[in-house]
C-alpha positions in Angstrom: 122.9 103.5 99.7 123.0 104.4 103.4 123.0 108.0 104.5 123.8 107.8 108.2 124.1 111.5 108.7 121.1 112.8 106.7 117.5 112.8 107.7 115.1 110.5 106.0 112.8 112.1 103.5 109.1 111.4 103.6 106.6 110.8 100.8 102.9 110.4 101.4 101.3 108.7 98.3 97.9 108.1 97.0 96.4 111.5 97.8 92.9 112.3 96.4 91.6 115.2 98.6 92.6 118.7 99.4 92.4 118.0 103.1 94.9 115.1 102.7 97.4 117.3 100.8 97.1 119.9 103.5 97.6 117.3 106.3 100.7 115.9 104.6 102.2 119.4 104.2 101.4 120.3 107.8 103.0 117.0 109.1 106.2 117.8 107.3 106.1 115.6 104.2 108.8 116.3 101.6 106.8 114.8 98.7 103.2 113.8 97.9 102.2 111.2 95.4 99.3 111.2 92.9 98.3 107.9 91.3 97.8 108.4 87.6 96.8 104.8 87.0 93.2 104.1 86.2 93.0 100.7 87.8 94.0 101.9 91.2 91.3 102.8 93.8 93.5 105.9 94.5 93.4 107.0 90.9 93.1 110.7 90.1 93.0 112.4 86.7 95.9 114.7 85.6 93.5 117.6 86.0 92.6 116.6 89.5 96.3 116.0 90.4 97.0 119.5 89.0 94.4 121.1 91.2 95.8 119.2 94.3 99.4 120.0 93.4 98.6 123.7 93.3 98.1 123.6 97.1 101.7 122.6 97.7 104.1 125.2 99.1 107.6 125.5 97.7 109.9 122.6 98.4 107.2 120.0 98.7 107.5 117.8 95.6 104.6 116.4 93.6 105.1 112.9 92.3 103.0 111.2 89.6 102.7 107.4 89.7 102.5 105.7 86.3 102.0 102.1 85.3 102.8 101.2 81.7 101.2 104.5 80.6 101.2 105.7 77.0 104.0 108.2 76.3 101.3 110.8 75.3 99.5 110.4 78.6 102.7 110.8 80.5 103.6 113.9 78.5 100.1 115.4 79.1 100.4 114.9 82.8 103.9 116.5 82.9 102.5 119.5 81.0 99.6 119.8 83.4 101.8 119.7 86.5 105.1 121.5 85.7 107.1 120.2 88.6 105.8 116.7 88.6 108.4 113.9 89.2 107.3 110.7 87.4 107.5 107.5 89.3 107.3 104.4 87.1 105.7 101.3 88.7 105.1 99.0 85.8 107.3 97.3 83.2 108.8 100.4 81.7 112.1 100.2 79.9 115.0 102.5 80.7 114.3 104.3 77.5 110.7 104.8 78.4 111.7 106.2 81.8 114.1 108.6 80.2 111.8 109.8 77.4 110.3 112.6 79.5 113.7 114.1 80.2 112.6 114.7 83.8 114.2 113.3 86.9 112.3 110.1 87.8 111.8 107.4 90.3 111.8 103.7 89.4 109.9 101.2 91.5 111.4 97.7 92.1 109.1 94.8 93.1 111.1 92.9 95.7 110.9 89.2 95.9 113.3 86.3 96.6 115.6 85.9 93.6 115.1 89.5 92.4 118.5 91.0 91.4 118.2 94.5 92.6 121.8 95.4 91.7 121.2 94.4 88.1 117.9 96.2 88.1 119.5 99.4 89.4 122.3 99.2 86.9 119.7 99.5 84.1 118.4 102.8 85.5 121.6 104.7 86.5 120.0 108.1 85.9 117.0 107.4 88.2 116.8 109.8 91.2 116.0 106.8 93.3 114.8 103.2 93.3 111.6 102.7 95.3 111.5 99.3 96.9 108.0 97.8 97.2 106.5 94.4 97.8 105.9 92.0 94.9 102.2 91.3 94.8 99.6 90.5 92.1 99.1 93.6 89.9 101.2 96.7 90.5 102.0 98.5 93.8 102.8 96.8 97.0 99.3 96.1 98.2 100.2 97.4 101.7 102.5 94.4 102.2 105.9 94.5 103.9 108.6 92.6 102.1 111.6 90.9 103.6 114.1 93.8 104.1 117.0 91.3 104.2 116.5 90.9 100.4 118.1 94.4 99.9 121.7 93.9 99.0 124.5 96.3 100.1 126.1 98.5 97.5 123.1 99.7 95.5 124.5 102.8 93.8 121.3 104.8 93.9 119.2 106.4 96.6 116.7 104.0 98.0 113.1 104.7 99.0 111.6 102.2 101.3 107.9 101.4 100.7 105.5 98.5 101.2 103.3 98.2 104.3 104.9 100.9 106.3 103.0 102.7 109.1 103.9 104.6 112.3 104.6 101.4 114.3 107.1 99.9 111.9 108.7 102.7 110.0 111.3 103.3 112.7 112.4 99.6 112.4 112.6 100.0 108.6 114.8 103.1 108.9 117.1 101.4 111.4 117.4 98.3 109.2 117.6 99.7 105.7 118.8 103.3 106.3 117.0 104.5 103.2 117.2 107.9 101.6 113.4 108.2 102.0 110.3 106.3 103.0 106.9 106.1 101.2 103.6 105.4 102.7 100.0 105.1 101.4 97.7 102.5 103.0 99.5 102.8 106.3 98.0 106.3 106.9 94.5 105.7 105.5 91.0 105.3 107.0 89.8 103.9 103.6 91.5 103.5 100.2 92.4 107.0 99.0 91.2 108.6 102.2 94.0 109.7 104.5 93.8 110.0 108.2 95.4 113.3 109.3 96.4 111.9 112.7 98.0 108.8 111.1 99.9 111.0 108.7 101.2 113.1 111.6 102.1 110.0 113.7 104.0 108.5 110.7 106.0 111.7 110.1 106.7 112.0 113.8 107.9 108.3 113.9 110.3 109.0 111.0 111.8 112.0 112.9 112.1 110.0 116.1 113.9 107.2 114.2 116.3 109.8 112.7 117.0 111.2 116.1 117.9 107.7 117.4 120.3 107.2 114.6 121.9 110.7 115.0 120.7 111.9 111.6 121.1 115.7 111.0 118.2 117.9 110.0 119.8 118.8 106.7 
């Protein structure tokens, strides 16, 4: 769903340290992501995510990434972090995504032959569909997928993810015109360790791309 006159929102994902939360906020991120999936090198516990989220000022949204988590674990994380938006990255059913009664994001693993329109139709109440590369395991593995796989007419906000960094996010915005962009490995010095300069360059690149497309600051 293109939004030619609105600025592109920015989510920095996989935060594990106070300094990285502060760097994302300072750079102008709209949302920050905490990986609540034990098999990820960027995993944090709900308690750790709560402590990090408490550093966020108003209007910066905390997002919790889940992969096939137990309902009780999701509920516990949502209790720990009152404003957490769940992001489902596994094989969760529509019913499982709706169970928390919270606004949520649903990740789609893009690959040739994947029917995004059908997938989106199964999650009509999602705040957005996050588009990531299809790799072994869950998450995009820092890989860029073929943006031409995205069909027109998806009836939900789209979040472009997968291998983005300061040098290619502008091209992604121009090609896809997403509602938001999501970055993790593209702003890291090591897995789970963000580079403040890379975070700033990424956010600056998004704003520069918006300026070229004439997006408003609203």
